[in-house]
N, C-alpha and C positions, 0 to 999 in steps of 0.2 A: 484580506492575504494572510498568509502562512509560509513557514519555511521549511525545508528539509533539517530532519537531524539526526537520520539515523538510512543505513541502506546495507539490507544482507540480500544471501542468494545462498542457492543451496546444492549441490551437483546434484542430486538424485535422492527419491523420498526416504525419510526418516534422516536424512546426511545430516551433520551440523551444520548449523548457518553458521554461513561466511560474513564477518563483517567490512565494507569496504568505506573510504571517504568518500570514492567516485567511481563511478563506472559507466560502461555504456549503456546504452538504450538502443535493442535493435528490433528489426520483426522476428529475424530468427531466434534469438536467444532471449529476449524481454530485456530484462536487466542481469549486466553479465553477462553470464552462461547460464542463468538459472535453469532447472531442470524443467520448469514449467511454462518456461518461455517463450514455446513456440504457440503460437498463436492457435489457441481453437476454443470454443462455448463460450470466448468475451471475460477469460480467467487468464491472461497474460502477466498482467501485473497487479500486484496488490499493494495494497496503500493502505496506513492504518495511523490515526492521531495518537499524540501523545496523551493528550488528555483522554479521548476513550480508554486505554492502556491502565492509567492512573487510578481513575474512576472504579474498573474492574478490581484491582490490586488494594485501592483502598476498601473496597466491598468485602474482597478476602481477607484482609489484615494480613494481604504478605504484598514484597517488594521484588518479585521476579522480574529479567532482562526482556524489554517488549520483543527480542527473538524467539522467545519463546512460545510467540504467537504463528511465528515463522512465517511475517511478511515481508517481502521488499523491501520497502520506503516509508520510513516514522515519520511524520510531519508533526509540525506544531503550530496554533495560532489557525486551523481552516475547519469548519465545520462539516464531515462527510455524509451528517447523517439524510436519509432521503433524497440523495444527488445522483440516481441516476439516470442518466440520459445526458450528466452536463458535462463540460470539455473541463477537463485541469491542464494548464500549462506545469509543469514542473521542469524548471531551468530550461533546458532547450529544448525540451521532447512535449508532447500533446498524448495526452491518452482521452479516451470516454472511459467514463464511469458506466459500467455496464449492470451494477449491482451490490448487494449488499454481501459481505462476506462472512458467509452464516459458520457461526462457530459447530463446530465437531466433534465427536467421543473423543478424537486425539489430544484435544486440549484437555481432559479431566483426565487422562494419561499423564500429564507434566502436573497438573494441578486439582483435586479433588475439587469441583465445584466452578472452574475457567471457565468451562463451556456455557455455562447462566449468566455468569459472572458478565459474557461478554456478548450475550447477548441483545441487552435493551439500548437503545438508541444508536444502534448501531455500531456500537463498540470495537467489535472486530473489524471492523474495517470494511474498505471496499475492493470491489473486482474493476480490474480493470484492460481495455482492449488499446494498445499502442494505436496515435495515428498519425504521430510522427517523428522517427528517430532524434537521438541528441545523446547527450551527455547525461548527468544527475550527478551534484556535488556536494556533500555538505552544505547547508547553510543558502542552497538555491532557494529562490522565491516560489512560493506554489501558488496560484490562483486559478479563480474560474473562470473561465472565459467567454463571450458572447460566441455561440456558434456560425449568427453571419459573418463576423470576420476571418475564420477560417474560407472560404467562398476568396477573399477578396485578398488572401495572404499577407494582409496590412500588420501581422503581429510579430 
């Protein structure tokens, strides 16, 4: 089990990331009013672990803010590697992990070598599609759920 330690969105491509202590999570907008929040191609919400970010920063000998990665939610204490197909309960909402959030060349625009440093062990995070709307608040619990529980609505 882990917890949420950061929430961020942006209003358009290349816009600065804005930090929040809580945000609505909806099918129409994803986290807050993030411009990538509209459901498409399984990349509606992005989640990254602080452990992955810190490993990349250590490798590069840097200490950049996690929003440099441009992920929506930062979590602590939960391993995201190889979790495609799993369901995460984040606070009051549910997402299905659709795959690895592959680091692109834009990371090297922020810091040379960042793309490569985020590549091992899914350090760059995961892409997710929203299954149930809700609210995300800093310190919310983050847990993997059994898919069988989804059908019974007993969560």
